C-alpha positions, 0 to 999 in steps of 0.5 A: 499501500502506497503512502496516500494509501495509507494515509486515506486507510485511517479516514476509511475507519470512522463510520457511523457506528464508530466515529471516535478512535484512539490513536491507540487503536489505529495503531492496532487495526492498522498495524501501523508503527506508532511514529508513523501513525503520528506523523500521518494523524499529524497530516491529516489534522493540519490537512482540517481531515481530522479533528482531537477530541480528546487525548489521543482521539481523534473525528473526523474534521471541517476540512469535510463539511467545506469539501461537501458545501463546495461538491454540492454548490459546484460540481458540474455533474451535480450542477447538470442533474439537479433541475432535470431531476427536480421536473421528473420527479414532479412529472411523476410524483416520483423521488429521484435519485442520482448515486455515483460509485468509487473503489466498490460503493455506491453512494447517492448525491441528491434526491429529488421529490419531498424529503428523504426520509418521506423514501420506504428505505435510508436513501439520505446523501452520503449513505452506502447503498448495497452493492449487489441489490436494487437498480441504480447499484447494478445499473451501474457495475454494468458499466464498471471497468471489466478489472474493477469486475474482475477483483470484485468477483474475485473478493466477494464471488459468495455475495453475488452469488447469493445476491442472485449475480451468477454462481461463476465470472462468466454467469456474472458478466452475462447478467451484467452485460444484459443490464448495459445492453437495455441501459436501464434496471427494473427492480421490485422488492431487492431493498425493500419489500413493497419498494420498487425502483429503476435506473439508468446510465448518465453518460459523460461526453466520453460516453462515460458512466459518471451516474446511476440515474433513478425513479424509487419506491412502492411498487404500487406508486411505479407499477402504475406508470408501466415499465414502459413509460419508467423507462422513457422516462428514465432515459429521456432524462438521462440524456438531457442531462448527459446534454448539459453535461456537455454543454456545462464542461464546453464552456469551463476554462481548462488550466494551462499545463507547462 
């Protein structure tokens, strides 16, 4: 593991279930030498990513709040998506979600259509999603680079099989290939009983998938439209986001490379 990865591994320890860590527990958990751990923690404190909460104890720092504000105000994918998501939610009367993937984690980055707690399942901004259940995760997996999928299958083959995505690598690839071909996935009861969701990929100007756009809510709410209408509405909205994203990126100033 490289130096930056070793520093970031400390941040990965902090969770909702355990928001505070002592220096001793960090050393034991990650196996770092004490001087190394102190050096990394000092760097993170200076950067505002960690803060002291007591003698030898730390929590995540205010830099993350600043970065979240910056993302909300200036992220081009969000800026292109939010107005279109609001229109889609108003038109269909259903919650619309935007999800993005990093590494092997999928998180929600925006929700349109009322308060987040109006959904019958937890979809708050920043909350990790189950990776092998639901429409948005499967759409993102379908467009993930092959090397990423190979590593994922090697690490989590048993979980993939338990969730019905295939008992072998070949079956797993075929399962995702069907979703990739359709550019659409519709799920029922995969995350919560009585809940349905439909998702489509959002592409950037280079034809890479940057997010999944999804409709989610009680199954009866989606079924009243029919799958064909849900699909056409989602694909049209995703295409509009792509056009807006391309337009926004084309007008952004470029920093010259010396």
